[in-house]
N, C-alpha and C positions, 0 to 999 in steps of 0.2 A: 457440565454443559455450558457452552458460551454461544451466544447468538450475536452475531455481527451484522451491522446495517450501515452500508455505505451512502454517502450523499456527496453532492458538489460536482458531480460531472456535468457535461453540457457542451455546447458548440462554441469554439473560440477560433480566432483567426491566428494564423502563424505568428509567433513572436509574442503571443498573449500568455496569460497566467491563468491557473485554476488551482483551487484549494480543495482537495478531496478529505472528507472526514469519515470516520468509522467510529460508530458507537457500539461498545460492548456491553452486553448484559451478562449477568452470572457473577459467581465469585472468583476470587483469585486472579483477577486481571492483572495484577501487579506481578504475578509470577509467570506471566506469559510473554514469549517472544512474539512479536508482531510483524507481519510483513505485508507487502503490496506486491501484487503480481498483475500482469495484463495479458490479454489474449485477443487476437484478431482471427476472423474466420479462416479456417484451413491451417492455421498455424499452432504450434505448440505453446502452451502457457509459458510466459517469460517472467523471470524474477526481475523486480524493479527495485525494491528497498526492504530492508529489515531493520529492527530496533530491538535491543535486549530489554529485559523487564524493567531495569532502572532507568533505561535511556542513555546509559554511559556508552554503549557501543552501537554504531550504525554502520550499514553497509549500502552501497548503491550500485546498480547495474552501470557498466561503463558507458552505455549508449545514453545515459541520462545523468551521469555524474556531472556536477557542477550547475545543474538546472533544477534539481530537486532536493527537497529536504524533508526527512521523516522526523516526527516528533510525537511524543505521547503525554497524556496527562493521566496519571494513575488515581487521581482523585475523582476526576470526571469519567474515567474509563473511556477514554478516546484516544485515537491515534490518527495523525494527520499527515497528509502528503501535499506538500506546497510545490507546485510545479511552475516554473517560468520558461521563457523563451521556447515555447512549444512548437514543435514542427509537425507537419502533416503525418509523418511516420510514427508519431506518438498516439495517433488515432487507435483506440482499442476499447475493450472492456476492462475496467481496472477492478480488481478484487482485493478486498482485505483479508487477511488470514491470521489465525492465531494458533499457537501451540504451548503447551507447557515447556519451560525452558529446560533443555537437557544439554546445553553446550552451544557455543557460538556456531560451530560448523553445521549443526543440525538446523539452527535458525536460518540458514542460507539455502537450505534445500526446499523443494516445493511440495513435500508431503506433509503439509500442515493438517492439523486436525480438524480446524473449524474455518469455514469459508462464509463471506457474506454472498449477497445475491449478484453483486457487480453493479458498476455504475459506468455508463457509456461516456467516453471522452472522444470528442470529434474536433479536429483540428483542420481548418480550411486553408487552403493556400492563397 
């Protein structure tokens, strides 16, 4: 069992930056693929980024590529999403997710096993 708690959301002006963090409790964090997803009301949950257990592989949504960086610390059991050049369309609830690693293709799908409660990111124009 893994519990995930996100932090770092908030209100920022367009062009600004935010750093989202996700703290994981439970064992075997270093064996988990971790991902970030986002959702706005009335829309389907959207993939944002994923990182492999070692951190050696990462993937980003095309809509945010070049503006975000995902990283992890397997000692502190944390995963971070650094976001820059934020746009109003990035406004959403951002969720941290984790799953035991079963291959990179699976890490890019949204059927993760564990989810945080979400953190609101609002980008004003």
